[in-house]
VOBAZA-408781 format. One line per 3 residues: for each residue x, y, z of N, C-alpha, C. Coordinates in nm, 3 decimals, decimal comma, padded with zeros to 5 digits. Atoms other than C-alpha are relative to their C-alpha. Layout:
<atoms>
X:Y:Z:X:Y:Z:X:Y:Z; ...
</atoms>
This chain:
<atoms>
-00,033:00,150:00,024:-01,415:02,431:-03,597:00,114:-00,025:00,104; -00,086:00,027:-00,087:-01,112:02,463:-03,408:-00,001:00,003:00,148; 00,066:00,022:-00,154:-01,285:02,541:-03,065:-00,064:-00,133:00,005
00,069:00,125:-00,019:-01,490:02,229:-03,123:00,109:-00,106:00,023; -00,122:00,116:-00,012:-01,163:02,020:-03,175:00,041:00,008:00,141; -00,062:00,000:-00,129:-01,027:02,161:-02,862:-00,101:-00,042:00,114
00,104:00,050:-00,096:-01,346:02,085:-02,660:00,004:-00,143:-00,011; -00,032:00,156:00,010:-01,309:01,716:-02,790:00,106:-00,023:00,066; -00,127:00,037:-00,036:-00,967:01,695:-02,709:00,002:-00,003:00,158
-00,009:-00,017:-00,128:-01,013:01,834:-02,372:-00,098:-00,100:00,085; 00,101:00,116:-00,035:-01,318:01,592:-02,308:00,057:-00,119:00,016; -00,061:00,160:00,000:-01,110:01,275:-02,401:00,085:00,017:00,121
-00,082:-00,017:-00,089:-00,839:01,413:-02,176:-00,046:-00,039:00,124; 00,047:00,013:-00,136:-01,052:01,446:-01,881:-00,066:-00,141:00,048; 00,041:00,153:-00,042:-01,239:01,113:-01,918:00,106:-00,100:00,017
-00,099:00,096:-00,043:-00,901:00,953:-01,936:00,060:-00,013:00,128; -00,052:-00,040:-00,151:-00,791:01,102:-01,623:-00,087:-00,067:00,101; 00,089:00,064:-00,081:-01,115:00,989:-01,465:-00,016:-00,147:00,002
00,009:00,140:00,022:-01,097:00,651:-01,601:00,083:-00,098:00,093; -00,105:00,057:-00,072:-00,813:00,559:-01,375:-00,055:-00,082:00,120; 00,057:00,066:-00,135:-01,040:00,451:-01,062:-00,126:-00,048:-00,030
00,149:00,041:00,044:-01,359:00,334:-01,256:-00,011:-00,142:-00,013; 00,025:00,125:-00,020:-01,525:00,027:-01,218:00,049:-00,091:-00,111; -00,068:00,107:00,106:-01,352:-00,278:-01,401:00,165:00,039:-00,017
-00,151:-00,037:00,001:-00,998:-00,101:-01,392:00,064:-00,107:00,071; -00,095:00,079:-00,080:-00,705:-00,321:-01,286:00,113:00,079:00,041; -00,119:-00,084:-00,029:-00,409:-00,158:-01,088:00,082:-00,106:00,066
-00,116:00,085:-00,021:-00,082:-00,316:-01,039:00,101:00,098:00,073; -00,077:-00,091:-00,073:00,143:-00,148:-00,775:00,108:-00,071:00,094; -00,118:00,052:-00,086:00,444:-00,175:-00,546:00,056:00,116:00,074
-00,046:-00,114:-00,082:00,600:00,015:-00,269:00,116:-00,037:00,081; -00,099:00,032:-00,086:00,882:00,039:-00,024:-00,010:00,099:00,132; -00,005:-00,091:-00,113:00,941:00,157:00,326:00,134:-00,021:00,054
-00,125:00,022:-00,070:01,268:00,217:00,517:-00,020:00,064:00,145; 00,019:-00,074:-00,126:01,270:00,290:00,886:00,135:-00,010:00,070; -00,140:00,035:-00,080:01,590:00,346:01,100:-00,039:00,077:00,145
00,020:-00,076:-00,121:01,556:00,415:01,479:00,113:00,008:00,061; -00,108:-00,004:-00,062:01,805:00,358:01,726:00,115:-00,051:-00,081; -00,106:00,040:00,056:02,172:00,288:01,609:00,005:-00,156:-00,010
00,017:00,127:00,022:02,175:-00,052:01,455:-00,126:-00,090:-00,010; 00,143:00,025:00,012:01,784:-00,080:01,455:-00,051:00,064:-00,142; 00,046:-00,087:00,113:01,642:-00,045:01,103:-00,094:-00,124:-00,074
00,083:00,085:00,075:01,373:-00,203:00,872:-00,008:00,035:-00,142; 00,026:-00,041:00,122:01,321:-00,221:00,502:-00,118:-00,092:-00,043; 00,144:00,089:00,048:00,973:-00,353:00,329:-00,007:00,019:-00,129
00,022:-00,003:00,120:00,908:-00,411:-00,011:-00,138:-00,092:-00,044; 00,115:00,049:00,015:00,553:-00,475:-00,119:-00,053:00,003:-00,144; 00,035:-00,003:00,124:00,372:-00,569:-00,444:-00,166:-00,031:00,019
00,135:00,028:-00,005:-00,012:-00,565:-00,509:-00,077:00,018:-00,123; 00,066:00,016:00,121:-00,271:-00,618:-00,767:-00,160:00,016:00,053; 00,147:-00,014:-00,052:-00,637:-00,495:-00,737:-00,079:00,034:-00,109
00,115:-00,007:00,087:-00,968:-00,464:-00,911:-00,111:00,107:00,062; 00,085:-00,076:-00,017:-01,201:-00,172:-00,906:-00,139:-00,079:-00,009; 00,111:00,066:00,003:-01,552:-00,329:-00,807:-00,110:00,119:-00,054
00,077:-00,121:00,043:-01,706:00,032:-00,852:00,089:00,117:00,013; -00,092:-00,101:00,011:-01,570:00,382:-00,891:00,052:00,023:00,131; -00,097:-00,027:-00,118:-01,298:00,460:-00,641:00,016:-00,097:00,101
-00,015:00,103:-00,099:-01,329:00,143:-00,447:00,057:-00,123:-00,063; -00,087:00,108:00,054:-01,057:-00,117:-00,522:00,006:-00,105:00,118; -00,038:00,118:-00,088:-01,011:-00,471:-00,361:00,112:-00,060:-00,083
-00,101:00,070:00,063:-00,706:-00,669:-00,417:00,090:-00,086:00,118; -00,066:00,083:-00,076:-00,440:-00,876:-00,283:00,162:00,079:00,006; -00,141:-00,044:-00,029:-00,082:-00,770:-00,117:00,073:-00,112:00,027
-00,105:00,072:-00,021:00,235:-00,941:-00,109:00,118:00,074:00,048; -00,114:-00,091:-00,055:00,515:-00,817:00,129:00,114:-00,078:00,029; -00,135:00,077:-00,076:00,873:-00,896:00,230:00,073:00,119:00,100
-00,054:-00,085:-00,094:01,024:-00,726:00,534:00,138:-00,053:00,031; -00,114:00,046:-00,059:01,379:-00,735:00,661:00,031:00,086:00,125; -00,043:-00,090:-00,114:01,483:-00,617:01,004:00,149:-00,024:00,063
-00,144:00,016:-00,087:01,820:-00,551:01,182:00,113:-00,076:-00,103; -00,096:00,070:00,096:02,037:-00,638:00,858:-00,024:-00,113:-00,015; 00,050:00,126:00,035:01,839:-00,942:00,763:-00,006:-00,090:00,111
-00,010:00,079:-00,122:01,870:-01,103:01,113:-00,166:-00,053:00,008; 00,148:00,029:-00,003:01,471:-01,114:01,099:-00,053:00,038:-00,126; 00,059:-00,002:00,122:01,273:-01,159:00,786:-00,159:-00,031:00,031
00,131:00,025:-00,004:00,908:-01,160:00,722:-00,069:-00,020:-00,141; 00,077:-00,006:00,106:00,677:-01,261:00,420:-00,134:-00,006:00,019; 00,136:-00,001:-00,033:00,323:-01,169:00,412:-00,079:-00,006:-00,120
00,103:00,009:00,110:00,007:-01,200:00,195:-00,132:00,021:00,079; 00,119:-00,035:-00,073:-00,329:-01,068:00,252:-00,087:00,088:-00,104; 00,086:-00,085:00,087:-00,637:-00,910:00,080:-00,003:00,155:00,048
-00,024:-00,134:-00,047:-00,678:-00,529:00,107:-00,137:00,046:-00,082; 00,112:-00,088:00,064:-00,957:-00,270:00,017:00,053:00,152:00,005; -00,048:-00,121:-00,001:-00,876:00,089:-00,081:-00,098:00,092:-00,059
00,104:-00,086:00,048:-01,121:00,380:-00,125:00,086:00,143:-00,010; -00,058:-00,127:00,053:-01,015:00,702:-00,314:-00,098:00,099:00,004; 00,102:-00,104:00,020:-01,182:01,040:-00,258:00,104:00,120:-00,057
-00,067:-00,105:00,072:-01,062:01,305:-00,518:-00,028:00,123:00,061; 00,018:-00,120:-00,020:-01,026:01,642:-00,437:00,047:00,128:-00,101; -00,021:-00,107:00,093:-01,024:01,970:-00,650:-00,006:-00,040:-00,127
-00,020:00,033:00,141:-00,911:01,788:-00,961:-00,001:-00,169:-00,015; -00,022:00,144:00,014:-00,869:01,431:-01,089:00,134:-00,042:00,020; -00,135:00,060:-00,006:-00,502:01,408:-01,016:00,050:-00,007:00,142
-00,035:00,011:-00,148:-00,494:01,418:-00,639:-00,113:-00,074:00,088; 00,089:00,046:-00,090:-00,689:01,198:-00,391:00,040:-00,063:00,138; -00,024:00,048:-00,152:-00,699:01,104:-00,029:-00,052:-00,145:-00,019
00,036:00,142:00,011:-00,712:00,715:00,034:00,003:-00,053:00,121; -00,005:00,076:-00,136:-00,796:00,482:00,311:00,014:-00,144:-00,036; -00,026:00,150:00,026:-00,662:00,123:00,298:-00,039:-00,078:00,132
00,028:00,089:-00,122:-00,791:-00,148:00,519:00,043:-00,133:-00,061; -00,041:00,112:00,037:-00,638:-00,487:00,506:00,025:-00,109:00,098; -00,023:00,125:-00,105:-00,577:-00,840:00,658:00,134:-00,041:-00,057
-00,125:00,064:00,038:-00,218:-00,989:00,663:00,033:-00,127:00,061; -00,026:00,126:-00,054:-00,113:-01,336:00,711:00,149:00,001:-00,030; -00,149:00,006:00,010:00,277:-01,349:00,784:00,078:-00,131:00,050
-00,080:00,115:-00,029:00,537:-01,600:00,824:00,143:00,056:00,025; -00,102:-00,063:-00,057:00,851:-01,474:01,027:00,101:-00,100:00,022; -00,141:00,057:-00,049:01,218:-01,606:01,070:00,080:00,089:00,064
-00,066:-00,102:-00,083:01,378:-01,438:01,350:00,133:-00,094:00,035; -00,111:00,062:-00,058:01,743:-01,514:01,460:00,014:00,046:00,145; -00,039:-00,039:-00,141:01,795:-01,504:01,853:00,115:00,062:00,007
-00,135:-00,074:00,002:02,050:-01,254:01,919:00,104:-00,058:00,116; -00,087:00,045:-00,089:02,171:-01,439:02,227:00,039:-00,142:-00,016; -00,041:00,154:00,040:02,197:-01,815:02,081:00,014:-00,013:-00,116
-00,030:00,018:00,141:02,208:-01,748:01,726:-00,097:-00,086:-00,079; 00,085:00,072:00,030:01,942:-01,985:01,665:-00,121:00,044:-00,088; 00,117:-00,057:00,072:01,672:-01,950:01,406:-00,143:-00,049:00,067
00,126:00,038:-00,038:01,302:-01,935:01,520:-00,095:00,054:-00,124; 00,106:-00,045:00,097:01,011:-01,937:01,293:-00,143:00,001:00,068; 00,138:-00,030:-00,057:00,671:-01,798:01,364:-00,094:00,051:-00,103
00,099:-00,060:00,106:00,350:-01,670:01,199:-00,097:00,100:00,088; 00,101:-00,110:-00,075:00,099:-01,392:01,271:-00,103:00,029:-00,100; 00,115:-00,031:00,064:-00,225:-01,255:01,163:-00,011:00,159:00,037
00,018:-00,134:-00,030:-00,300:-00,877:01,146:-00,087:00,065:-00,086; 00,095:-00,087:00,044:-00,545:-00,614:01,075:00,031:00,134:00,004; -00,051:-00,124:00,000:-00,484:-00,278:00,978:-00,100:00,097:-00,087
00,063:-00,102:00,069:-00,642:00,058:00,845:00,117:00,120:00,002; -00,091:-00,091:00,020:-00,412:00,326:00,699:-00,022:00,114:-00,089; 00,020:-00,141:00,061:-00,444:00,696:00,564:00,104:00,005:-00,124
-00,088:-00,041:00,106:-00,261:00,831:00,239:-00,032:00,061:-00,108; 00,044:-00,068:00,099:-00,285:01,000:-00,068:00,074:-00,042:-00,129; -00,060:00,040:00,119:-00,231:00,930:-00,437:00,010:00,133:-00,110
-00,002:-00,115:00,097:-00,107:01,163:-00,699:00,001:-00,047:-00,149; -00,015:00,078:00,128:-00,172:01,068:-01,072:00,045:00,093:-00,092; -00,074:-00,091:00,089:00,086:01,228:-01,268:-00,006:-00,026:-00,145
00,043:00,044:00,142:-00,026:01,051:-01,597:-00,126:-00,061:-00,002; 00,135:00,065:-00,004:-00,327:00,894:-01,714:00,009:-00,147:00,031; -00,012:00,139:-00,045:-00,189:00,553:-01,630:00,064:-00,029:00,129
-00,091:00,010:-00,122:00,032:00,607:-01,327:-00,038:00,100:00,122; 00,041:-00,064:-00,126:-00,013:00,707:-00,968:00,133:-00,014:00,088; -00,081:-00,002:-00,117:00,242:00,802:-00,688:-00,081:-00,014:00,121
00,057:00,017:-00,140:00,129:00,674:-00,371:00,076:00,022:00,120; -00,068:-00,049:-00,120:00,231:00,793:-00,023:-00,103:-00,045:00,103; 00,074:00,057:-00,115:00,082:00,591:00,287:00,069:00,024:00,118
-00,069:00,004:-00,145:00,125:00,656:00,645:-00,030:-00,102:00,091; 00,026:00,123:-00,070:00,141:00,407:00,904:-00,156:00,025:00,087; 00,129:-00,058:-00,075:-00,212:00,393:01,055:-00,025:-00,098:00,145
00,029:00,066:-00,106:-00,376:00,173:01,315:00,008:-00,152:-00,022; -00,010:00,142:00,042:-00,287:-00,210:01,327:-00,019:-00,081:00,152; 00,006:00,095:-00,104:-00,365:-00,507:01,531:00,064:-00,133:-00,034
-00,072:00,118:00,060:-00,129:-00,813:01,501:-00,024:-00,103:00,144; 00,022:00,113:-00,090:-00,195:-01,154:01,687:00,113:-00,108:-00,047; -00,117:00,068:00,036:00,123:-01,366:01,701:-00,036:-00,144:00,046
00,007:00,140:-00,027:00,140:-01,751:01,691:00,059:-00,036:00,142; -00,044:00,024:-00,156:00,172:-01,906:02,048:-00,048:00,089:00,100; 00,050:-00,094:-00,100:-00,009:-01,605:02,206:00,078:00,125:-00,015
-00,032:-00,140:-00,003:00,036:-01,246:02,235:-00,069:00,080:-00,099; 00,065:-00,072:00,116:-00,079:-00,960:02,043:00,062:00,144:00,026; -00,040:-00,131:-00,014:-00,002:-00,585:01,988:-00,080:00,084:-00,102
00,089:-00,098:00,079:-00,178:-00,283:01,884:00,099:00,138:-00,033; -00,079:-00,120:00,026:00,010:00,000:01,698:-00,077:00,113:-00,047; 00,055:-00,093:00,068:-00,089:00,341:01,621:00,103:00,086:-00,069
-00,125:-00,065:00,093:00,136:00,486:01,344:-00,012:00,142:00,009; -00,022:-00,139:-00,015:00,055:00,848:01,438:00,106:00,049:00,078; -00,085:-00,019:-00,106:00,321:00,824:01,705:00,141:-00,007:-00,092
-00,154:00,022:00,080:00,613:00,739:01,427:-00,052:00,056:-00,138; 00,018:-00,042:00,142:00,678:00,894:01,093:00,054:-00,099:-00,087; -00,064:00,107:00,094:00,762:00,596:00,856:-00,091:-00,036:-00,137
00,082:00,020:00,117:00,568:00,632:00,539:00,022:-00,105:-00,093; -00,008:00,090:00,095:00,538:00,408:00,247:-00,015:00,064:-00,135; -00,001:-00,080:00,145:00,610:00,542:-00,112:-00,004:-00,111:-00,104
-00,006:00,110:00,097:00,496:00,338:-00,418:-00,065:00,071:-00,116; 00,067:-00,033:00,146:00,370:00,353:-00,782:-00,102:-00,072:-00,017; 00,105:00,077:00,035:00,066:00,211:-00,925:-00,027:00,029:-00,160
00,034:-00,014:00,138:-00,017:00,136:-01,286:-00,145:-00,035:-00,026; 00,136:00,033:00,036:-00,371:00,137:-01,412:-00,044:-00,061:-00,127; 00,046:00,059:00,127:-00,510:-00,083:-01,679:-00,151:00,005:-00,013
00,163:-00,007:00,033:-00,858:00,047:-01,816:-00,050:-00,126:-00,067; 00,075:00,109:00,077:-01,109:-00,196:-01,935:-00,049:00,045:-00,147
</atoms>
């Protein structure tokens, strides 16, 4: 009888850990990134997100982000949809992730020469690799590396970034609400 109870408990625990990324689950999360390059050049970003699993291991959602560059002289507020795929390895506690997203941002910059404020907007696309560690049945720790991105700026101009040339990861947590 004791063995049967242990098998049932093990089965329930296993199904709970697998239920984190199953269809119908809602995930709420947030993260931060700090980058410091040359003296006096730094950036800090905060983001929040909410997502819904359309099918097992495939989440779609919405990101909201705030960034501050060079001690608040330049700020950015962004909003956009994302998609994230989880690929579990070895057990149900560790997964590689791939994120894809679109971002619409509104920027306010202070011209360093004149001190005047300049507003602009941009549109971006990006793909980024990462991993998630599920340290409890409801929580994960997310680690995302900079990926490949394309940004088109209001008034012309664009940029392409390949994050492999820099190491400025994003660290965050995600809470899962099963159906």
